[in-house]
Structures are given as C-alpha cells and as structure tokens.
PyMOL CGO cylinders between C-alpha atoms (Angstrom):
from pymol import cmd
from pymol.cgo import CYLINDER

trace = [
    CYLINDER, -7.22, -16.00, 4.19, -3.64, -14.97, 3.39, 0.3, 1, 1, 1, 1, 1, 1,
    CYLINDER, -3.64, -14.97, 3.39, -2.83, -12.84, 0.35, 0.3, 1, 1, 1, 1, 1, 1,
    CYLINDER, -2.83, -12.84, 0.35, -0.42, -14.36, -2.14, 0.3, 1, 1, 1, 1, 1, 1,
    CYLINDER, -0.42, -14.36, -2.14, 1.88, -12.35, -4.39, 0.3, 1, 1, 1, 1, 1, 1,
    CYLINDER, 1.88, -12.35, -4.39, -0.44, -12.36, -7.38, 0.3, 1, 1, 1, 1, 1, 1,
    CYLINDER, -0.44, -12.36, -7.38, -3.49, -11.23, -5.43, 0.3, 1, 1, 1, 1, 1, 1,
    CYLINDER, -3.49, -11.23, -5.43, -1.40, -8.46, -3.83, 0.3, 1, 1, 1, 1, 1, 1,
    CYLINDER, -1.40, -8.46, -3.83, -0.42, -7.21, -7.29, 0.3, 1, 1, 1, 1, 1, 1,
    CYLINDER, -0.42, -7.21, -7.29, -4.03, -7.17, -8.47, 0.3, 1, 1, 1, 1, 1, 1,
    CYLINDER, -4.03, -7.17, -8.47, -5.24, -5.36, -5.35, 0.3, 1, 1, 1, 1, 1, 1,
    CYLINDER, -5.24, -5.36, -5.35, -2.59, -2.68, -5.75, 0.3, 1, 1, 1, 1, 1, 1,
    CYLINDER, -2.59, -2.68, -5.75, -3.50, -2.24, -9.43, 0.3, 1, 1, 1, 1, 1, 1,
    CYLINDER, -3.50, -2.24, -9.43, -7.13, -1.79, -8.34, 0.3, 1, 1, 1, 1, 1, 1,
    CYLINDER, -7.13, -1.79, -8.34, -6.10, 0.78, -5.72, 0.3, 1, 1, 1, 1, 1, 1,
    CYLINDER, -6.10, 0.78, -5.72, -3.79, 2.65, -8.07, 0.3, 1, 1, 1, 1, 1, 1,
    CYLINDER, -3.79, 2.65, -8.07, -6.29, 2.81, -10.92, 0.3, 1, 1, 1, 1, 1, 1,
    CYLINDER, -6.29, 2.81, -10.92, -8.39, 5.55, -9.29, 0.3, 1, 1, 1, 1, 1, 1,
    CYLINDER, -8.39, 5.55, -9.29, -10.81, 5.79, -6.41, 0.3, 1, 1, 1, 1, 1, 1,
    CYLINDER, -10.81, 5.79, -6.41, -13.38, 8.57, -6.62, 0.3, 1, 1, 1, 1, 1, 1,
    CYLINDER, -13.38, 8.57, -6.62, -16.27, 8.63, -4.17, 0.3, 1, 1, 1, 1, 1, 1,
    CYLINDER, -16.27, 8.63, -4.17, -18.63, 6.98, -6.67, 0.3, 1, 1, 1, 1, 1, 1,
    CYLINDER, -18.63, 6.98, -6.67, -16.13, 4.21, -7.36, 0.3, 1, 1, 1, 1, 1, 1,
    CYLINDER, -16.13, 4.21, -7.36, -15.61, 3.60, -3.67, 0.3, 1, 1, 1, 1, 1, 1,
    CYLINDER, -15.61, 3.60, -3.67, -19.27, 2.73, -3.25, 0.3, 1, 1, 1, 1, 1, 1,
    CYLINDER, -19.27, 2.73, -3.25, -19.55, 0.43, -6.28, 0.3, 1, 1, 1, 1, 1, 1,
    CYLINDER, -19.55, 0.43, -6.28, -16.63, -0.51, -8.51, 0.3, 1, 1, 1, 1, 1, 1,
    CYLINDER, -16.63, -0.51, -8.51, -14.05, -0.43, -5.72, 0.3, 1, 1, 1, 1, 1, 1,
    CYLINDER, -14.05, -0.43, -5.72, -15.95, -2.83, -3.48, 0.3, 1, 1, 1, 1, 1, 1,
    CYLINDER, -15.95, -2.83, -3.48, -16.87, -5.04, -6.44, 0.3, 1, 1, 1, 1, 1, 1,
    CYLINDER, -16.87, -5.04, -6.44, -13.19, -5.46, -7.36, 0.3, 1, 1, 1, 1, 1, 1,
    CYLINDER, -13.19, -5.46, -7.36, -12.27, -6.14, -3.75, 0.3, 1, 1, 1, 1, 1, 1,
    CYLINDER, -12.27, -6.14, -3.75, -14.95, -8.76, -3.23, 0.3, 1, 1, 1, 1, 1, 1,
    CYLINDER, -14.95, -8.76, -3.23, -14.18, -10.44, -6.55, 0.3, 1, 1, 1, 1, 1, 1,
    CYLINDER, -14.18, -10.44, -6.55, -10.46, -10.66, -5.79, 0.3, 1, 1, 1, 1, 1, 1,
    CYLINDER, -10.46, -10.66, -5.79, -11.01, -12.09, -2.32, 0.3, 1, 1, 1, 1, 1, 1,
    CYLINDER, -11.01, -12.09, -2.32, -13.57, -14.61, -3.58, 0.3, 1, 1, 1, 1, 1, 1,
    CYLINDER, -13.57, -14.61, -3.58, -11.21, -15.77, -6.31, 0.3, 1, 1, 1, 1, 1, 1,
    CYLINDER, -11.21, -15.77, -6.31, -8.38, -16.20, -3.83, 0.3, 1, 1, 1, 1, 1, 1,
    CYLINDER, -8.38, -16.20, -3.83, -10.50, -18.66, -1.87, 0.3, 1, 1, 1, 1, 1, 1,
    CYLINDER, -10.50, -18.66, -1.87, -11.71, -20.70, -4.82, 0.3, 1, 1, 1, 1, 1, 1,
    CYLINDER, -11.71, -20.70, -4.82, -8.97, -20.61, -7.45, 0.3, 1, 1, 1, 1, 1, 1,
    CYLINDER, -8.97, -20.61, -7.45, -5.22, -20.36, -7.73, 0.3, 1, 1, 1, 1, 1, 1,
    CYLINDER, -5.22, -20.36, -7.73, -3.95, -17.46, -9.86, 0.3, 1, 1, 1, 1, 1, 1,
    CYLINDER, -3.95, -17.46, -9.86, -1.15, -18.46, -12.19, 0.3, 1, 1, 1, 1, 1, 1,
    CYLINDER, -1.15, -18.46, -12.19, 1.94, -16.36, -12.64, 0.3, 1, 1, 1, 1, 1, 1,
    CYLINDER, 1.94, -16.36, -12.64, 1.37, -16.15, -16.39, 0.3, 1, 1, 1, 1, 1, 1,
    CYLINDER, 1.37, -16.15, -16.39, -2.13, -14.73, -15.90, 0.3, 1, 1, 1, 1, 1, 1,
    CYLINDER, -2.13, -14.73, -15.90, -0.88, -12.14, -13.42, 0.3, 1, 1, 1, 1, 1, 1,
    CYLINDER, -0.88, -12.14, -13.42, 2.05, -11.11, -15.59, 0.3, 1, 1, 1, 1, 1, 1,
    CYLINDER, 2.05, -11.11, -15.59, -0.24, -10.87, -18.63, 0.3, 1, 1, 1, 1, 1, 1,
    CYLINDER, -0.24, -10.87, -18.63, -2.56, -8.49, -16.74, 0.3, 1, 1, 1, 1, 1, 1,
    CYLINDER, -2.56, -8.49, -16.74, 0.46, -6.63, -15.42, 0.3, 1, 1, 1, 1, 1, 1,
    CYLINDER, 0.46, -6.63, -15.42, 1.92, -6.24, -18.91, 0.3, 1, 1, 1, 1, 1, 1,
    CYLINDER, 1.92, -6.24, -18.91, -1.37, -4.88, -20.20, 0.3, 1, 1, 1, 1, 1, 1,
    CYLINDER, -1.37, -4.88, -20.20, -1.44, -2.32, -17.38, 0.3, 1, 1, 1, 1, 1, 1,
    CYLINDER, -1.44, -2.32, -17.38, 2.14, -1.26, -18.03, 0.3, 1, 1, 1, 1, 1, 1,
    CYLINDER, 2.14, -1.26, -18.03, 1.47, -0.98, -21.76, 0.3, 1, 1, 1, 1, 1, 1,
    CYLINDER, 1.47, -0.98, -21.76, -1.53, 1.27, -21.19, 0.3, 1, 1, 1, 1, 1, 1,
    CYLINDER, -1.53, 1.27, -21.19, 0.54, 3.45, -18.86, 0.3, 1, 1, 1, 1, 1, 1,
    CYLINDER, 0.54, 3.45, -18.86, 3.71, 3.64, -20.97, 0.3, 1, 1, 1, 1, 1, 1,
    CYLINDER, 3.71, 3.64, -20.97, 2.26, 3.99, -24.48, 0.3, 1, 1, 1, 1, 1, 1,
    CYLINDER, 2.26, 3.99, -24.48, -0.28, 6.82, -24.21, 0.3, 1, 1, 1, 1, 1, 1,
    CYLINDER, -0.28, 6.82, -24.21, -3.02, 7.21, -26.79, 0.3, 1, 1, 1, 1, 1, 1,
    CYLINDER, -3.02, 7.21, -26.79, -3.95, 10.65, -25.45, 0.3, 1, 1, 1, 1, 1, 1,
    CYLINDER, -3.95, 10.65, -25.45, -2.12, 13.98, -25.08, 0.3, 1, 1, 1, 1, 1, 1,
    CYLINDER, -2.12, 13.98, -25.08, 0.10, 13.97, -21.98, 0.3, 1, 1, 1, 1, 1, 1,
    CYLINDER, 0.10, 13.97, -21.98, -1.94, 16.75, -20.41, 0.3, 1, 1, 1, 1, 1, 1,
    CYLINDER, -1.94, 16.75, -20.41, -4.98, 14.45, -20.38, 0.3, 1, 1, 1, 1, 1, 1,
    CYLINDER, -4.98, 14.45, -20.38, -3.28, 11.36, -18.96, 0.3, 1, 1, 1, 1, 1, 1,
    CYLINDER, -3.28, 11.36, -18.96, -3.83, 10.17, -15.39, 0.3, 1, 1, 1, 1, 1, 1,
    CYLINDER, -3.83, 10.17, -15.39, -1.19, 11.27, -12.88, 0.3, 1, 1, 1, 1, 1, 1,
    CYLINDER, -1.19, 11.27, -12.88, 0.26, 7.74, -12.63, 0.3, 1, 1, 1, 1, 1, 1,
    CYLINDER, 0.26, 7.74, -12.63, 1.09, 7.71, -16.35, 0.3, 1, 1, 1, 1, 1, 1,
    CYLINDER, 1.09, 7.71, -16.35, 2.44, 11.26, -16.26, 0.3, 1, 1, 1, 1, 1, 1,
    CYLINDER, 2.44, 11.26, -16.26, 4.77, 10.25, -13.44, 0.3, 1, 1, 1, 1, 1, 1,
    CYLINDER, 4.77, 10.25, -13.44, 6.26, 7.49, -15.58, 0.3, 1, 1, 1, 1, 1, 1,
    CYLINDER, 6.26, 7.49, -15.58, 6.69, 9.84, -18.52, 0.3, 1, 1, 1, 1, 1, 1,
    CYLINDER, 6.69, 9.84, -18.52, 8.11, 12.68, -16.43, 0.3, 1, 1, 1, 1, 1, 1,
    CYLINDER, 8.11, 12.68, -16.43, 9.86, 11.30, -13.32, 0.3, 1, 1, 1, 1, 1, 1,
    CYLINDER, 9.86, 11.30, -13.32, 10.85, 13.78, -10.64, 0.3, 1, 1, 1, 1, 1, 1,
    CYLINDER, 10.85, 13.78, -10.64, 14.43, 14.51, -9.73, 0.3, 1, 1, 1, 1, 1, 1,
    CYLINDER, 14.43, 14.51, -9.73, 15.19, 12.54, -6.57, 0.3, 1, 1, 1, 1, 1, 1,
    CYLINDER, 15.19, 12.54, -6.57, 16.43, 14.71, -3.72, 0.3, 1, 1, 1, 1, 1, 1,
    CYLINDER, 16.43, 14.71, -3.72, 16.43, 14.39, 0.05, 0.3, 1, 1, 1, 1, 1, 1,
    CYLINDER, 16.43, 14.39, 0.05, 13.78, 16.73, 1.46, 0.3, 1, 1, 1, 1, 1, 1,
    CYLINDER, 13.78, 16.73, 1.46, 13.71, 15.43, 5.05, 0.3, 1, 1, 1, 1, 1, 1,
    CYLINDER, 13.71, 15.43, 5.05, 17.28, 14.90, 6.29, 0.3, 1, 1, 1, 1, 1, 1,
    CYLINDER, 17.28, 14.90, 6.29, 16.34, 14.14, 9.91, 0.3, 1, 1, 1, 1, 1, 1,
    CYLINDER, 16.34, 14.14, 9.91, 13.25, 12.92, 11.74, 0.3, 1, 1, 1, 1, 1, 1,
    CYLINDER, 13.25, 12.92, 11.74, 12.09, 12.46, 15.32, 0.3, 1, 1, 1, 1, 1, 1,
    CYLINDER, 12.09, 12.46, 15.32, 9.05, 10.60, 16.60, 0.3, 1, 1, 1, 1, 1, 1,
    CYLINDER, 9.05, 10.60, 16.60, 6.91, 10.46, 19.69, 0.3, 1, 1, 1, 1, 1, 1,
    CYLINDER, 6.91, 10.46, 19.69, 7.04, 7.22, 21.66, 0.3, 1, 1, 1, 1, 1, 1,
    CYLINDER, 7.04, 7.22, 21.66, 4.04, 5.21, 22.79, 0.3, 1, 1, 1, 1, 1, 1,
    CYLINDER, 4.04, 5.21, 22.79, 5.34, 4.24, 26.23, 0.3, 1, 1, 1, 1, 1, 1,
    CYLINDER, 5.34, 4.24, 26.23, 2.50, 1.86, 26.98, 0.3, 1, 1, 1, 1, 1, 1,
    CYLINDER, 2.50, 1.86, 26.98, 3.29, -0.28, 23.93, 0.3, 1, 1, 1, 1, 1, 1,
    CYLINDER, 3.29, -0.28, 23.93, 6.99, 0.60, 23.72, 0.3, 1, 1, 1, 1, 1, 1,
    CYLINDER, 6.99, 0.60, 23.72, 6.52, 1.64, 20.10, 0.3, 1, 1, 1, 1, 1, 1,
    CYLINDER, 6.52, 1.64, 20.10, 7.38, 4.55, 17.79, 0.3, 1, 1, 1, 1, 1, 1,
    CYLINDER, 7.38, 4.55, 17.79, 4.29, 6.50, 16.74, 0.3, 1, 1, 1, 1, 1, 1,
    CYLINDER, 4.29, 6.50, 16.74, 4.37, 6.54, 12.95, 0.3, 1, 1, 1, 1, 1, 1,
    CYLINDER, 4.37, 6.54, 12.95, 2.08, 8.08, 10.36, 0.3, 1, 1, 1, 1, 1, 1,
    CYLINDER, 2.08, 8.08, 10.36, 1.87, 7.23, 6.67, 0.3, 1, 1, 1, 1, 1, 1,
    CYLINDER, 1.87, 7.23, 6.67, 3.31, 10.67, 5.93, 0.3, 1, 1, 1, 1, 1, 1,
    CYLINDER, 3.31, 10.67, 5.93, 6.54, 9.66, 7.70, 0.3, 1, 1, 1, 1, 1, 1,
    CYLINDER, 6.54, 9.66, 7.70, 7.42, 7.19, 4.94, 0.3, 1, 1, 1, 1, 1, 1,
    CYLINDER, 7.42, 7.19, 4.94, 5.79, 8.99, 2.01, 0.3, 1, 1, 1, 1, 1, 1,
    CYLINDER, 5.79, 8.99, 2.01, 8.61, 8.91, -0.56, 0.3, 1, 1, 1, 1, 1, 1,
    CYLINDER, 8.61, 8.91, -0.56, 7.28, 11.92, -2.45, 0.3, 1, 1, 1, 1, 1, 1,
    CYLINDER, 7.28, 11.92, -2.45, 7.52, 14.01, 0.73, 0.3, 1, 1, 1, 1, 1, 1,
    CYLINDER, 7.52, 14.01, 0.73, 10.82, 12.49, 1.89, 0.3, 1, 1, 1, 1, 1, 1,
    CYLINDER, 10.82, 12.49, 1.89, 12.69, 12.10, -1.41, 0.3, 1, 1, 1, 1, 1, 1,
    CYLINDER, 12.69, 12.10, -1.41, 10.65, 13.93, -4.06, 0.3, 1, 1, 1, 1, 1, 1,
    CYLINDER, 10.65, 13.93, -4.06, 10.42, 10.46, -5.64, 0.3, 1, 1, 1, 1, 1, 1,
    CYLINDER, 10.42, 10.46, -5.64, 7.68, 9.99, -8.22, 0.3, 1, 1, 1, 1, 1, 1,
    CYLINDER, 7.68, 9.99, -8.22, 7.31, 7.33, -9.44, 0.3, 1, 1, 1, 1, 1, 1,
    CYLINDER, 7.31, 7.33, -9.44, 8.80, 4.96, -6.87, 0.3, 1, 1, 1, 1, 1, 1,
    CYLINDER, 8.80, 4.96, -6.87, 11.72, 3.09, -8.43, 0.3, 1, 1, 1, 1, 1, 1,
    CYLINDER, 11.72, 3.09, -8.43, 13.03, -0.42, -7.84, 0.3, 1, 1, 1, 1, 1, 1,
    CYLINDER, 13.03, -0.42, -7.84, 16.15, 1.02, -6.18, 0.3, 1, 1, 1, 1, 1, 1,
    CYLINDER, 16.15, 1.02, -6.18, 14.07, 3.21, -3.84, 0.3, 1, 1, 1, 1, 1, 1,
    CYLINDER, 14.07, 3.21, -3.84, 15.50, 1.65, -0.69, 0.3, 1, 1, 1, 1, 1, 1,
    CYLINDER, 15.50, 1.65, -0.69, 19.04, 2.70, -1.64, 0.3, 1, 1, 1, 1, 1, 1,
    CYLINDER, 19.04, 2.70, -1.64, 17.86, 6.34, -1.81, 0.3, 1, 1, 1, 1, 1, 1,
    CYLINDER, 17.86, 6.34, -1.81, 16.16, 6.30, 1.59, 0.3, 1, 1, 1, 1, 1, 1,
    CYLINDER, 16.16, 6.30, 1.59, 17.80, 8.39, 4.33, 0.3, 1, 1, 1, 1, 1, 1,
    CYLINDER, 17.80, 8.39, 4.33, 19.36, 6.57, 7.25, 0.3, 1, 1, 1, 1, 1, 1,
    CYLINDER, 19.36, 6.57, 7.25, 16.57, 7.61, 9.63, 0.3, 1, 1, 1, 1, 1, 1,
    CYLINDER, 16.57, 7.61, 9.63, 14.00, 5.88, 7.39, 0.3, 1, 1, 1, 1, 1, 1,
    CYLINDER, 14.00, 5.88, 7.39, 16.06, 2.73, 6.84, 0.3, 1, 1, 1, 1, 1, 1,
    CYLINDER, 16.06, 2.73, 6.84, 16.67, 2.55, 10.59, 0.3, 1, 1, 1, 1, 1, 1,
    CYLINDER, 16.67, 2.55, 10.59, 12.93, 1.97, 11.14, 0.3, 1, 1, 1, 1, 1, 1,
    CYLINDER, 12.93, 1.97, 11.14, 13.28, -1.49, 9.64, 0.3, 1, 1, 1, 1, 1, 1,
    CYLINDER, 13.28, -1.49, 9.64, 12.76, -3.98, 12.45, 0.3, 1, 1, 1, 1, 1, 1,
    CYLINDER, 12.76, -3.98, 12.45, 11.55, -1.35, 14.94, 0.3, 1, 1, 1, 1, 1, 1,
    CYLINDER, 11.55, -1.35, 14.94, 8.33, -1.66, 16.89, 0.3, 1, 1, 1, 1, 1, 1,
    CYLINDER, 8.33, -1.66, 16.89, 5.82, 0.94, 15.68, 0.3, 1, 1, 1, 1, 1, 1,
    CYLINDER, 5.82, 0.94, 15.68, 2.25, 2.08, 16.17, 0.3, 1, 1, 1, 1, 1, 1,
    CYLINDER, 2.25, 2.08, 16.17, 0.31, 3.12, 13.05, 0.3, 1, 1, 1, 1, 1, 1,
    CYLINDER, 0.31, 3.12, 13.05, -3.23, 4.30, 12.31, 0.3, 1, 1, 1, 1, 1, 1,
    CYLINDER, -3.23, 4.30, 12.31, -5.04, 3.55, 9.07, 0.3, 1, 1, 1, 1, 1, 1,
    CYLINDER, -5.04, 3.55, 9.07, -7.98, 1.76, 7.44, 0.3, 1, 1, 1, 1, 1, 1,
    CYLINDER, -7.98, 1.76, 7.44, -8.54, -1.90, 6.61, 0.3, 1, 1, 1, 1, 1, 1,
    CYLINDER, -8.54, -1.90, 6.61, -8.94, -2.83, 2.97, 0.3, 1, 1, 1, 1, 1, 1,
    CYLINDER, -8.94, -2.83, 2.97, -12.27, -4.69, 2.74, 0.3, 1, 1, 1, 1, 1, 1,
    CYLINDER, -12.27, -4.69, 2.74, -11.79, -8.39, 3.40, 0.3, 1, 1, 1, 1, 1, 1,
    CYLINDER, -11.79, -8.39, 3.40, -15.39, -9.64, 3.56, 0.3, 1, 1, 1, 1, 1, 1,
    CYLINDER, -15.39, -9.64, 3.56, -14.30, -11.97, 6.34, 0.3, 1, 1, 1, 1, 1, 1,
    CYLINDER, -14.30, -11.97, 6.34, -15.08, -11.43, 10.01, 0.3, 1, 1, 1, 1, 1, 1,
    CYLINDER, -15.08, -11.43, 10.01, -11.53, -12.24, 11.14, 0.3, 1, 1, 1, 1, 1, 1,
    CYLINDER, -11.53, -12.24, 11.14, -8.22, -12.19, 9.24, 0.3, 1, 1, 1, 1, 1, 1,
    CYLINDER, -8.22, -12.19, 9.24, -4.61, -13.20, 9.83, 0.3, 1, 1, 1, 1, 1, 1,
    CYLINDER, -4.61, -13.20, 9.83, -3.39, -10.66, 7.30, 0.3, 1, 1, 1, 1, 1, 1,
    CYLINDER, -3.39, -10.66, 7.30, -4.79, -7.51, 5.71, 0.3, 1, 1, 1, 1, 1, 1,
    CYLINDER, -4.79, -7.51, 5.71, -3.83, -4.43, 3.72, 0.3, 1, 1, 1, 1, 1, 1,
    CYLINDER, -3.83, -4.43, 3.72, -3.84, -1.18, 5.68, 0.3, 1, 1, 1, 1, 1, 1,
    CYLINDER, -3.84, -1.18, 5.68, -4.59, 2.01, 3.76, 0.3, 1, 1, 1, 1, 1, 1,
    CYLINDER, -4.59, 2.01, 3.76, -3.64, 5.59, 4.57, 0.3, 1, 1, 1, 1, 1, 1,
    CYLINDER, -3.64, 5.59, 4.57, -7.24, 6.79, 4.18, 0.3, 1, 1, 1, 1, 1, 1,
    CYLINDER, -7.24, 6.79, 4.18, -10.67, 5.34, 3.48, 0.3, 1, 1, 1, 1, 1, 1,
    CYLINDER, -10.67, 5.34, 3.48, -10.75, 6.62, -0.14, 0.3, 1, 1, 1, 1, 1, 1,
    CYLINDER, -10.75, 6.62, -0.14, -13.89, 8.68, 0.39, 0.3, 1, 1, 1, 1, 1, 1,
    CYLINDER, -13.89, 8.68, 0.39, -12.16, 11.93, -0.60, 0.3, 1, 1, 1, 1, 1, 1,
    CYLINDER, -12.16, 11.93, -0.60, -9.87, 10.59, -3.31, 0.3, 1, 1, 1, 1, 1, 1,
    CYLINDER, -9.87, 10.59, -3.31, -10.83, 12.34, -6.55, 0.3, 1, 1, 1, 1, 1, 1,
    CYLINDER, -10.83, 12.34, -6.55, -7.38, 12.55, -8.13, 0.3, 1, 1, 1, 1, 1, 1,
    CYLINDER, -7.38, 12.55, -8.13, -4.84, 9.79, -8.77, 0.3, 1, 1, 1, 1, 1, 1,
    CYLINDER, -4.84, 9.79, -8.77, -5.20, 6.44, -7.05, 0.3, 1, 1, 1, 1, 1, 1,
    CYLINDER, -5.20, 6.44, -7.05, -3.38, 5.21, -3.98, 0.3, 1, 1, 1, 1, 1, 1,
    CYLINDER, -3.38, 5.21, -3.98, 0.41, 5.28, -4.08, 0.3, 1, 1, 1, 1, 1, 1,
    CYLINDER, 0.41, 5.28, -4.08, 2.51, 2.29, -3.11, 0.3, 1, 1, 1, 1, 1, 1,
    CYLINDER, 2.51, 2.29, -3.11, 3.56, 4.06, 0.11, 0.3, 1, 1, 1, 1, 1, 1,
    CYLINDER, 3.56, 4.06, 0.11, -0.08, 4.78, 0.98, 0.3, 1, 1, 1, 1, 1, 1,
    CYLINDER, -0.08, 4.78, 0.98, -0.72, 1.14, 1.84, 0.3, 1, 1, 1, 1, 1, 1,
    CYLINDER, -0.72, 1.14, 1.84, 1.10, -1.71, 3.52, 0.3, 1, 1, 1, 1, 1, 1,
    CYLINDER, 1.10, -1.71, 3.52, 0.59, -5.34, 4.47, 0.3, 1, 1, 1, 1, 1, 1,
    CYLINDER, 0.59, -5.34, 4.47, -0.15, -6.20, 8.09, 0.3, 1, 1, 1, 1, 1, 1,
    CYLINDER, -0.15, -6.20, 8.09, 0.63, -9.70, 9.35, 0.3, 1, 1, 1, 1, 1, 1,
    CYLINDER, 0.63, -9.70, 9.35, -0.98, -10.44, 12.68, 0.3, 1, 1, 1, 1, 1, 1,
    CYLINDER, -0.98, -10.44, 12.68, 0.95, -12.06, 15.52, 0.3, 1, 1, 1, 1, 1, 1,
    CYLINDER, 0.95, -12.06, 15.52, 1.11, -15.83, 14.88, 0.3, 1, 1, 1, 1, 1, 1,
    CYLINDER, 1.11, -15.83, 14.88, -1.94, -17.58, 16.28, 0.3, 1, 1, 1, 1, 1, 1,
    CYLINDER, -1.94, -17.58, 16.28, -4.06, -14.40, 16.38, 0.3, 1, 1, 1, 1, 1, 1,
    CYLINDER, -4.06, -14.40, 16.38, -6.55, -12.75, 14.06, 0.3, 1, 1, 1, 1, 1, 1,
    CYLINDER, -6.55, -12.75, 14.06, -7.88, -9.23, 13.62, 0.3, 1, 1, 1, 1, 1, 1,
    CYLINDER, -7.88, -9.23, 13.62, -11.59, -8.58, 13.53, 0.3, 1, 1, 1, 1, 1, 1,
    CYLINDER, -11.59, -8.58, 13.53, -12.76, -6.86, 10.37, 0.3, 1, 1, 1, 1, 1, 1,
    CYLINDER, -12.76, -6.86, 10.37, -13.16, -3.09, 10.78, 0.3, 1, 1, 1, 1, 1, 1,
    CYLINDER, -13.16, -3.09, 10.78, -15.42, -1.27, 8.33, 0.3, 1, 1, 1, 1, 1, 1,
    CYLINDER, -15.42, -1.27, 8.33, -13.64, 1.42, 6.32, 0.3, 1, 1, 1, 1, 1, 1,
    CYLINDER, -13.64, 1.42, 6.32, -15.80, 4.09, 7.92, 0.3, 1, 1, 1, 1, 1, 1,
    CYLINDER, -15.80, 4.09, 7.92, -13.69, 3.61, 11.04, 0.3, 1, 1, 1, 1, 1, 1,
    CYLINDER, -13.69, 3.61, 11.04, -9.93, 3.87, 11.46, 0.3, 1, 1, 1, 1, 1, 1,
    CYLINDER, -9.93, 3.87, 11.46, -7.88, 1.35, 13.39, 0.3, 1, 1, 1, 1, 1, 1,
    CYLINDER, -7.88, 1.35, 13.39, -4.43, 1.19, 14.98, 0.3, 1, 1, 1, 1, 1, 1,
    CYLINDER, -4.43, 1.19, 14.98, -1.91, -1.62, 15.06, 0.3, 1, 1, 1, 1, 1, 1,
    CYLINDER, -1.91, -1.62, 15.06, 1.34, -2.17, 16.92, 0.3, 1, 1, 1, 1, 1, 1,
    CYLINDER, 1.34, -2.17, 16.92, 3.97, -4.37, 15.33, 0.3, 1, 1, 1, 1, 1, 1,
    CYLINDER, 3.97, -4.37, 15.33, 7.40, -4.62, 13.75, 0.3, 1, 1, 1, 1, 1, 1,
    CYLINDER, 7.40, -4.62, 13.75, 7.90, -2.32, 10.77, 0.3, 1, 1, 1, 1, 1, 1,
    CYLINDER, 7.90, -2.32, 10.77, 9.63, -3.75, 7.72, 0.3, 1, 1, 1, 1, 1, 1,
    CYLINDER, 9.63, -3.75, 7.72, 10.93, -2.15, 4.53, 0.3, 1, 1, 1, 1, 1, 1,
    CYLINDER, 10.93, -2.15, 4.53, 10.14, -4.90, 2.04, 0.3, 1, 1, 1, 1, 1, 1,
    CYLINDER, 10.14, -4.90, 2.04, 10.11, -3.71, -1.57, 0.3, 1, 1, 1, 1, 1, 1,
    CYLINDER, 10.11, -3.71, -1.57, 8.47, -6.21, -3.91, 0.3, 1, 1, 1, 1, 1, 1,
    CYLINDER, 8.47, -6.21, -3.91, 8.49, -5.94, -7.69, 0.3, 1, 1, 1, 1, 1, 1,
    CYLINDER, 8.49, -5.94, -7.69, 7.37, -8.08, -10.60, 0.3, 1, 1, 1, 1, 1, 1,
    CYLINDER, 7.37, -8.08, -10.60, 9.01, -7.29, -13.94, 0.3, 1, 1, 1, 1, 1, 1,
    CYLINDER, 9.01, -7.29, -13.94, 9.53, -3.66, -13.03, 0.3, 1, 1, 1, 1, 1, 1,
    CYLINDER, 9.53, -3.66, -13.03, 6.11, -3.15, -11.40, 0.3, 1, 1, 1, 1, 1, 1,
    CYLINDER, 6.11, -3.15, -11.40, 6.32, -2.39, -7.69, 0.3, 1, 1, 1, 1, 1, 1,
    CYLINDER, 6.32, -2.39, -7.69, 3.46, -3.89, -5.71, 0.3, 1, 1, 1, 1, 1, 1,
    CYLINDER, 3.46, -3.89, -5.71, 4.79, -3.72, -2.17, 0.3, 1, 1, 1, 1, 1, 1,
    CYLINDER, 4.79, -3.72, -2.17, 7.10, -1.46, -0.19, 0.3, 1, 1, 1, 1, 1, 1,
    CYLINDER, 7.10, -1.46, -0.19, 6.37, -1.69, 3.53, 0.3, 1, 1, 1, 1, 1, 1,
    CYLINDER, 6.37, -1.69, 3.53, 4.79, -4.19, 5.90, 0.3, 1, 1, 1, 1, 1, 1,
    CYLINDER, 4.79, -4.19, 5.90, 4.10, -4.62, 9.61, 0.3, 1, 1, 1, 1, 1, 1,
    CYLINDER, 4.10, -4.62, 9.61, 4.60, -8.07, 11.10, 0.3, 1, 1, 1, 1, 1, 1,
    CYLINDER, 4.60, -8.07, 11.10, 3.86, -9.68, 14.45, 0.3, 1, 1, 1, 1, 1, 1,
    CYLINDER, 3.86, -9.68, 14.45, 1.03, -7.15, 14.79, 0.3, 1, 1, 1, 1, 1, 1,
    CYLINDER, 1.03, -7.15, 14.79, -1.65, -6.68, 17.41, 0.3, 1, 1, 1, 1, 1, 1,
    CYLINDER, -1.65, -6.68, 17.41, -4.69, -4.41, 17.29, 0.3, 1, 1, 1, 1, 1, 1,
    CYLINDER, -4.69, -4.41, 17.29, -4.75, -1.46, 19.65, 0.3, 1, 1, 1, 1, 1, 1,
    CYLINDER, -4.75, -1.46, 19.65, -7.85, -1.61, 21.81, 0.3, 1, 1, 1, 1, 1, 1,
    CYLINDER, -7.85, -1.61, 21.81, -10.23, 1.27, 21.16, 0.3, 1, 1, 1, 1, 1, 1,
]
cmd.load_cgo(trace, "trace")
C-alpha cells in the first residue's frame, strides 16, 4: 500500500485531533485501521477530502467556546507566535557505518527552531540555512511506525513518539514524516510499542491543501537499521 495525498491529509487530521492514552488504545487505532482499509477498497475524491478539510478548518477557526477552553491547535491559529530564529547554528554526530547524519525529531521542530506556531505555508523560507541544507542529505532517524495493519510496507508514516504519553494537543506536522523505502524493498511492520530506525535521504517537502499543511518532511530511498 502507498498513501495518496487525500489519505495523508486524513491521517494527519486524525493525529492532530488529540491522542490521549485512552484514545490510543481505541479510537486512534480504529481511525487508522478504517483509513487504511478504505485506501485499499475505495478511491477518495478530492471533493470529499476538501469538504472534510473545510469542516475541520471551520471548527478550528470559528470557535463556539471561550478561547481559554479551546484546544491548543485552535489557540495557535487565533494567537500565532512571533517567528524568530532560536537556533542559529547546529552540529550533528555522524553515523560512520551508514555514512549518515544522526538526526532527531527535535532537530527540525519548528517551534524549537523558529518559535513558529502554527506552521505556515511559507515555513521553508523562514528556515535557517543549516536546516535547509539537510535537504538531500543522508540521515539516520529513530521513531515509531504509524499502524499499517500490513506485515510489510513500501511506505509508512514515522512518528516522533508512540502517543502513549500524549495528553495535551495532538501531533504537530513536524512530529511525523513520510518514509519511502528504497525501490524494490519493503519494511516489516513494527508495533508501536517498539521504536525503529531508518537511514535514507532527508527531504524538506511542504505539502498544503487550501491552506492546510499536511506534510513537511519525508525520508526517501530508506532502509531499516538492523536491531
């Protein structure tokens, strides 16, 4: 299975909507399994996706509750932070065996790097040179596999954490990225109780649909690091 644009949007909406421990055991997995099943049996239309997207944006941008009671994602839209460079320079360790830069999700966290919240469509233009220079570089990254319900996959979403301790706002766009395996290879499914590492080419690849950002980074030509 490969994830198309519309399924990617829906998965990110599911991730961003909130992920407490109770949800992770029930609602979260139900949404994941439903989305994957639908991707195999039906073709999502752009109109359906945009309609769902518009409903989500409307709920976030036209609050029916006091601001103090809104979820953090809606508060961020209502009160965006002032963008400023907080990390002017950066250095990384090198994985000599795989000839790759050792990255962590915190390295490209735009709140930590740029005080950016929410992430804007022109985010790439605000990125410091050291972050933009990662585009096309070979990296090694640890994370968790978004449930696929398939034993082997050519492509999957990697998450910063396994959501078990997420009681506040949902996952941010920089807390997940798409991983495309090396052509002709597949990754075995790894349960979210266990972390995994991949080596591949890092890409800054911001994707937006009518103002809604559903992708920011990806890793291509990836291989799994043997445990």
